[in-house]
C-alpha positions in Angstrom: -130.9 119.3 -216.7 -132.2 122.7 -215.7 -130.2 125.7 -216.8 -130.2 129.5 -216.4 -129.0 131.9 -219.0 -128.3 135.6 -219.1 -127.6 137.5 -222.3 -129.8 135.2 -224.4 -130.6 137.9 -226.9 -127.0 139.0 -227.4 -124.9 137.8 -230.3 -123.3 134.9 -228.4 -126.5 134.3 -226.5 -128.6 133.9 -229.7 -126.1 131.5 -231.1 -126.1 129.5 -227.9 -129.9 129.3 -227.8 -129.9 128.1 -231.4 -127.3 125.4 -230.6 -129.2 124.0 -227.6 -132.7 124.3 -229.0 -133.0 120.7 -229.9 -131.1 119.2 -226.9 -133.5 116.8 -225.3 -131.7 116.5 -221.9 -132.6 120.1 -221.1 -135.8 120.1 -219.0 -136.1 123.8 -218.1 -134.4 127.1 -219.1 -134.6 130.2 -217.0 -133.8 133.2 -219.2 -133.1 136.6 -217.7 -134.6 139.3 -220.0 -134.3 143.1 -220.1 -136.7 143.0 -223.0 -139.5 140.5 -223.0 -140.3 141.4 -226.6 -136.8 140.6 -227.8 -136.8 137.4 -225.9 -140.1 136.3 -227.3 -138.9 137.1 -230.8 -135.9 134.9 -230.2 -138.0 132.0 -229.0 -140.3 132.3 -232.0 -137.3 131.1 -234.0 -137.0 128.0 -231.7 -140.6 127.0 -231.0 -139.4 123.7 -229.5 -138.1 125.7 -226.5 -141.2 127.6 -225.6 -142.6 125.0 -223.2 -139.2 124.8 -221.5 -138.5 128.5 -221.0 -139.4 130.7 -218.1 -138.7 134.3 -218.8 -137.5 136.4 -215.8 -137.6 140.1 -216.3 -135.4 142.5 -214.6 -131.8 143.5 -213.9 -129.0 141.2 -213.0 -128.1 143.6 -210.2 -131.4 142.9 -208.5 -131.0 140.2 -205.8 -134.6 139.1 -206.1 -134.3 138.7 -209.8 -131.0 136.7 -209.4 -132.7 134.4 -206.8 -135.5 133.6 -209.3 -133.0 133.1 -212.1 -131.0 130.5 -210.4 -133.9 128.8 -208.6 -133.7 125.1 -209.4 -130.9 125.5 -211.9 -128.1 123.0 -212.2 -125.9 125.3 -214.2 -125.8 129.1 -215.0 -124.4 130.4 -218.2 -123.7 134.1 -217.7 -123.3 135.7 -221.1 -125.0 139.0 -220.2 -122.9 142.1 -220.7 -123.2 145.7 -221.9 -120.5 145.9 -224.6 -119.1 148.7 -226.8 -120.4 150.9 -228.2 -123.3 150.8 -225.7 -120.9 150.7 -222.8 -119.2 153.9 -224.0 -122.6 155.6 -224.5 -124.1 154.3 -221.2 -121.3 153.6 -218.8 -123.7 153.4 -215.9 -125.5 150.4 -217.5 -122.1 148.7 -218.1 -121.3 149.1 -214.4 -124.8 147.8 -213.4 -124.6 144.7 -215.6 -120.9 143.8 -216.0 -119.8 144.6 -212.4 -122.7 145.0 -210.0 -124.8 142.3 -211.8 -122.0 139.7 -211.6 -121.5 140.4 -207.9 -125.2 140.0 -207.2 -125.3 136.8 -209.3 -122.2 135.4 -207.4 -123.8 136.2 -204.1 -127.0 134.5 -205.0 -125.2 131.3 -206.0 -123.0 131.4 -202.9 -126.2 131.7 -200.7 -127.8 128.7 -202.4 -125.8 126.5 -200.0 -126.0 122.8 -200.9 -128.2 123.7 -204.0 -125.5 125.8 -205.6 -125.6 125.7 -209.4 -122.4 125.6 -211.3 -121.4 128.8 -213.0 -119.9 129.4 -216.5 -119.0 133.0 -216.7 -118.1 134.7 -220.0 -115.4 137.2 -219.7 -113.4 139.0 -222.4 -110.2 139.3 -224.4 -110.4 143.0 -223.5 -108.8 142.3 -220.1 -105.5 141.9 -221.8 -105.6 145.4 -223.2 -103.5 146.6 -226.1 -101.2 144.0 -227.6 -98.6 144.5 -230.3 -95.2 143.3 -231.3 -93.2 141.7 -229.8 -96.0 140.2 -227.7 -98.6 139.3 -230.3 -99.3 136.0 -228.6 -100.7 135.7 -225.1 -102.3 133.2 -222.7 -104.3 133.1 -219.5 -101.9 134.3 -216.9 -100.7 137.3 -218.8 -100.9 140.7 -217.0 -104.3 142.4 -217.3 -103.7 145.9 -218.5 -107.2 147.1 -219.5 -107.1 150.0 -222.0 -107.7 153.5 -220.6 -111.3 154.8 -221.0 -112.6 151.3 -221.9 -115.3 151.1 -219.2 -116.4 147.7 -220.7 -113.0 146.1 -219.9 -112.8 147.7 -216.5 -116.2 146.4 -215.4 -115.5 143.0 -216.9 -112.2 142.8 -215.0 -113.9 143.5 -211.7 -116.7 141.1 -212.5 -114.3 138.3 -213.3 -112.2 138.9 -210.2 -115.4 138.6 -208.2 -116.1 135.1 -209.7 -112.5 134.0 -209.1 -112.5 135.0 -205.5 -116.0 133.6 -204.8 -116.9 130.6 -202.7 -118.8 129.0 -205.5 -117.8 125.4 -205.6 -117.8 125.0 -209.4 -117.1 127.9 -211.7 -115.3 128.4 -215.0 -114.3 131.7 -216.6 -114.2 131.8 -220.4 -112.6 134.9 -221.9 -114.3 135.5 -225.2 -112.0 136.6 -228.1 -113.0 139.0 -230.9 -116.2 137.6 -232.2 -117.7 137.6 -235.7 -121.4 137.7 -235.5 -124.3 138.2 -237.9 -124.9 141.8 -237.0 -121.3 142.9 -237.2 -121.5 145.0 -240.4 -124.7 146.8 -239.5 -123.5 147.4 -236.0 -120.3 149.1 -237.3 -122.0 151.7 -239.4 -123.7 153.6 -236.6 -120.8 154.6 -234.4 -117.1 155.6 -234.5 -116.1 152.5 -232.7 -114.5 150.9 -235.8 -111.9 153.7 -235.7 -110.6 152.3 -232.4 -109.3 149.2 -234.1 -105.6 149.5 -234.7 -104.4 148.4 -238.1 -101.6 146.3 -236.4 -103.8 144.8 -233.7 -103.5 141.0 -233.5 -107.0 139.5 -233.7 -107.9 135.9 -233.3 -111.5 135.7 -234.4 -114.1 133.2 -233.3 -117.6 133.2 -234.8 -120.8 133.5 -232.8 -121.8 130.1 -234.3 -118.7 128.4 -232.8 -119.3 130.1 -229.5 -122.8 128.7 -229.4 -121.4 125.3 -230.2 -119.0 125.7 -227.3 -121.8 126.4 -224.8 -123.8 123.4 -226.2 -120.9 121.1 -225.9 -120.2 122.2 -222.3 -123.8 121.4 -221.4 -123.7 118.1 -223.2 -120.7 116.9 -221.2 -122.2 118.2 -218.0 -125.5 116.4 -218.6 -123.7 113.2 -219.5 -121.5 113.3 -216.4 -118.5 113.4 -218.7 -117.1 116.8 -217.5 -113.6 116.4 -216.0 -113.2 117.9 -212.5 -110.2 119.7 -213.8 -112.3 121.9 -216.0 -113.8 123.8 -213.0 -112.1 126.7 -211.1 -110.1 127.6 -214.1 -109.9 130.4 -216.7 -109.7 129.7 -220.4 -109.5 131.7 -223.6 -112.2 131.2 -226.2 -110.1 131.2 -229.3 -110.6 130.7 -233.1 -107.5 128.8 -233.9 -104.4 129.6 -236.0 -106.4 129.9 -239.2 -108.3 132.9 -237.7 -105.3 134.9 -236.6 -105.1 138.1 -238.6 -104.5 141.8 -238.0 -107.0 144.7 -237.7 -106.2 145.9 -241.2 -107.0 142.4 -242.6 -110.5 142.4 -241.0 -111.3 145.7 -242.7 -110.0 144.4 -246.0 -112.1 141.2 -245.6 -115.2 143.3 -245.0 -114.7 145.7 -247.8 -113.8 142.8 -250.2 -117.5 142.0 -250.2 -118.1 145.1 -252.3 -114.9 144.7 -254.3 -112.8 147.1 -252.3 -110.1 147.3 -249.6 -109.4 149.3 -246.4 -107.1 151.6 -248.3 -109.9 152.7 -250.6 -112.2 153.7 -247.8 -109.9 154.7 -244.9 -107.0 157.1 -244.5 -104.1 156.1 -242.2 -105.1 158.8 -239.7 -108.6 157.5 -239.2 -107.7 154.8 -236.7 -106.1 154.7 -233.3 -102.5 153.5 -233.1 -102.9 151.9 -229.6 -105.3 151.5 -226.7 -107.3 148.7 -228.3 -107.4 145.0 -227.4 -106.7 141.8 -229.2 -104.2 139.0 -229.0 -103.3 135.7 -230.7 -103.5 132.8 -228.3 -100.8 130.3 -227.5 -103.2 128.4 -225.2 -106.4 128.6 -227.3 -106.2 124.9 -228.0 -106.9 124.0 -224.4 -110.6 124.8 -224.5 -111.0 123.3 -228.0 -109.4 120.1 -226.9 -112.1 119.8 -224.2 -115.1 120.8 -226.3 -114.2 120.6 -230.0 -116.0 123.8 -231.0 -113.7 125.5 -233.5 -115.5 124.8 -236.8 -115.6 128.0 -238.8 -112.9 130.1 -240.3 -112.9 133.9 -241.0 -113.3 133.0 -244.7 -116.4 130.8 -243.8 -117.9 133.8 -242.0 -117.6 136.3 -244.8 -118.9 133.8 -247.3 -121.9 133.2 -245.1 -122.5 137.0 -244.9 -122.4 137.3 -248.6 -124.7 134.4 -249.1 -127.3 135.9 -246.7 -126.9 139.5 -247.9 -126.5 139.4 -251.7 -127.1 143.1 -251.7 -123.5 143.6 -250.8 -122.6 142.5 -254.4 -124.2 145.8 -255.6 -121.4 147.6 -253.9 -119.0 146.5 -256.6 -120.8 148.8 -259.1 -121.4 151.7 -256.8 -118.6 154.4 -256.9 -116.2 153.8 -254.1 -116.2 157.6 -253.3 -119.9 157.4 -252.6 -119.6 154.5 -250.3 -116.7 156.1 -248.5 -118.8 159.2 -247.9 -121.9 157.6 -246.6 -120.5 154.5 -244.9 -117.2 155.8 -243.4 -116.6 159.6 -243.6 -119.9 160.5 -241.9 -118.9 158.4 -238.9 -115.8 160.7 -238.4 -118.3 163.1 -236.8 -119.5 160.6 -234.3 -118.4 161.4 -230.6 -116.7 158.0 -230.5 -114.4 158.9 -233.4 -110.8 160.2 -233.0 -111.5 162.9 -235.6 -114.3 164.2 -233.2 -111.9 164.1 -230.3 -109.4 166.2 -232.2 -112.0 168.7 -233.3 -113.5 169.1 -229.8 -110.1 169.1 -228.0 -110.4 165.8 -226.2 -106.7 165.7 -225.4 -107.2 162.9 -222.9 -108.4 160.4 -225.5 -106.0 161.6 -228.2 -103.1 160.9 -225.7 -104.5 157.5 -224.7 -105.1 156.4 -228.3 -102.2 158.0 -230.2 -99.6 159.1 -227.6 -100.3 162.8 -228.0 -102.1 165.3 -230.2 -98.8 165.8 -232.0 -98.7 162.2 -232.9 -102.3 162.3 -234.1 -101.7 165.4 -236.2 -98.5 163.8 -237.7 -100.5 160.7 -238.7 -103.0 162.9 -240.6 -100.2 163.8 -243.0 -99.3 160.2 -243.6 -100.2 158.3 -246.8 -100.6 154.6 -247.3 -97.3 154.6 -249.2 -95.3 155.5 -246.1 -97.5 153.8 -243.6 -96.1 150.7 -241.9 -98.9 148.1 -242.2 -98.2 144.4 -241.3 -98.7 141.8 -244.0 -101.5 139.3 -243.5 -100.1 136.4 -241.4 -99.8 132.9 -242.8 -102.8 130.7 -242.0 -100.4 128.2 -240.3 -98.8 130.8 -238.1 -97.7 129.3 -234.8 -97.1 130.8 -231.3 -93.9 132.8 -231.0 -92.0 131.5 -228.0 -89.1 133.8 -228.4 -90.7 136.8 -226.8 -92.3 135.4 -223.6 -94.2 137.7 -221.2 -92.5 138.2 -217.9 -94.5 136.4 -215.1 -92.0 136.7 -212.2 -91.8 132.9 -211.7 -91.6 129.7 -213.8 -95.0 129.9 -215.4 -94.8 126.2 -216.6 -94.4 124.8 -213.1 -97.3 122.5 -212.2 -99.9 123.8 -209.7 -98.8 121.1 -207.3 -95.3 122.5 -207.2 -96.1 126.1 -206.7 -94.5 127.1 -203.4 -94.0 130.1 -201.1 -91.0 131.3 -203.0 -93.0 131.5 -206.2 -95.6 133.7 -204.6 -93.0 136.0 -203.0 -91.2 136.3 -206.4 -94.4 137.3 -208.2 -95.3 139.9 -205.5 -91.8 141.3 -205.7 -91.9 141.5 -209.5 -95.2 143.5 -209.1 -93.3 145.9 -206.8 -95.3 144.6 -203.8 -95.2 141.9 -201.1 -96.8 138.7 -200.0 -98.0 139.3 -196.5 -99.2 135.8 -195.7 -96.5 133.7 -194.1 -98.1 130.3 -194.3 -98.8 128.5 -197.6 -99.2 124.8 -198.3 -97.3 124.0 -201.5 -99.8 123.6 -204.3 -102.8 125.1 -202.5 -103.8 127.4 -205.4 -107.1 128.5 -203.9 -105.9 129.5 -200.5 -107.0 133.0 -199.5 -103.8 135.0 -199.1 -102.9 138.6 -198.1 -100.9 140.7 -200.5 -99.6 144.3 -200.6 -99.2 146.4 -203.7 -96.4 148.9 -204.5 -98.8 151.6 -203.1 -99.1 149.8 -199.8 -102.7 148.8 -200.5 -103.6 145.4 -199.0 -105.8 142.9 -200.8 -106.9 139.3 -200.6 -106.6 136.9 -203.5 -105.8 133.3 -204.3 -102.5 132.2 -205.9 -104.7 131.0 -208.8 -106.1 134.5 -209.4 -102.6 136.2 -209.2 -100.3 133.6 -210.8 -102.6 131.7 -213.2 -105.2 134.3 -214.1 -103.0 137.4 -214.2 -104.9 139.6 -211.6 -103.0 142.1 -209.5 -104.8 144.8 -207.5 -104.4 148.4 -208.6 -106.6 151.5 -208.8 -108.7 150.1 -211.7 -110.2 147.4 -209.3 -111.9 150.1 -207.2 -112.3 153.1 -209.4 -112.2 154.2 -213.1 -108.6 155.2 -213.0 -105.9 153.8 -215.3 -102.5 154.4 -213.7 -100.3 152.0 -215.7 -97.7 154.6 -216.7 -96.8 155.1 -213.1 -97.2 151.5 -211.9 -95.1 150.0 -214.7 -92.1 151.9 -213.5 -91.9 149.6 -210.5 -93.9 146.7 -211.8 -91.8 144.4 -214.0 -94.7 142.2 -215.0 -96.8 145.2 -216.2 -93.8 146.8 -217.8 -93.0 143.7 -219.9 -96.2 144.3 -222.0 -97.1 148.0 -221.3 -94.0 149.3 -222.9 -94.6 147.5 -226.2 -97.0 150.4 -227.0 -96.1 153.1 -224.5 -92.9 155.1 -224.0 -91.1 154.8 -220.7 -91.1 158.6 -220.2 -94.9 158.8 -220.4 -96.4 159.9 -217.1 -100.2 160.1 -217.6 -103.0 159.0 -215.3 -106.2 158.4 -217.2 -109.7 158.4 -215.6 -113.3 159.4 -215.6 -114.9 162.0 -213.4 -118.3 161.5 -211.7 -120.1 162.4 -214.9 -117.8 160.1 -217.0 -115.9 162.9 -218.7 -112.5 161.7 -219.8 -109.5 163.1 -217.9 -105.8 162.7 -218.3 -103.3 164.3 -215.9 -99.5 164.5 -216.0 -98.1 163.0 -212.8 -94.8 163.7 -211.1 -92.2 161.0 -211.5 
């Protein structure tokens, strides 16, 4: 088998390379590299791969580079992405990689004709946007309400939609959940990103190790001709399983426990956003694991491994907590990606997006942990809550073969739009159909993209404008989730200008 990989030096990519290093069925690996030095450093850890690897330098958005990357490949694993905080700091790079790069890769595969490789595209949990009670659980098919100002999720949304609507014969989209990786602690002490995590955010963690095992097991099945046809042309959630379902506050507690502390000893309630994050517990996370048996590590396993590899953290138990708080946490409040920085520099747009208003932010600064409503850590055997279903506009549990014209019309109506196509063969989930949004914009999409993957065209698909306050007033599907963390009387339109300055404007009802 000949494979092509993007994102090999990223956290998931490194784990995947480690997992496949000794796989004898792999004859050749084309690796796209932005940094030949980093790629060679990675390969030095896996010397058995060196004779198999061809390093291709350049940008995924370059057609010639993509043509070289997929040349002779049987399967492409696209893990390449510019993620937070780099996507916040360099939004142009996020657009180039996550959006333009995916379009270029898709076009290259489409143009390969009979020699088309199969594509496994890694998407993200960030597409679901902010989730909270009562909709802590979600699944593929839930509405995609990417959080305002999150350029990462916006570009990944557009990239995924491009894959779904492509003419590639064999593709699979895997939405990666929150991922615990070896560099997590060090990455989070350089930027204010950790203050974006809501204390009540439902997070279902998967480790980088398990994500690498997933990629290996996909390749194994494909090489052995054991891959079921039903795997292809579907979206899946990469999940960690019930044992890894916790809240944002629990993750902070687990990390600080390494040095004998807790979140309440290092954070104040007003440090972190109260909404506008992303994370969800999965009611369908078992589907991918049933196919590839990759869920091996728990959150506890991860932290024990961190402590085993970095015994220096034990010294934190004897260092005064006030000293650690000053150097590891408080200094990051001055970072441009921190809510405290936004407040000091009058970034009203972000304060509104992440807290509801400056007033709500200021009120939170006076709150103590004693009167802060923080969820208790969930039980390890927590199961999906079926009492608060998301509204889909049709019977979500109907089989694909039974989806008919009335289902499509019902979903379009629930979105405040219309189905324009008049002809539809029952069960043809990949037919190209014409739809119209509540704004009268026409778009083309398959029933699979709309009904099964949760896509519905709106301004974020063409520009960096988040208009969900307005749209949700007529869109019942959006409203069923958006109003869990937004008031119905909010009327804000969020967006970036041409220089990526954050903007929020009050819109007329």
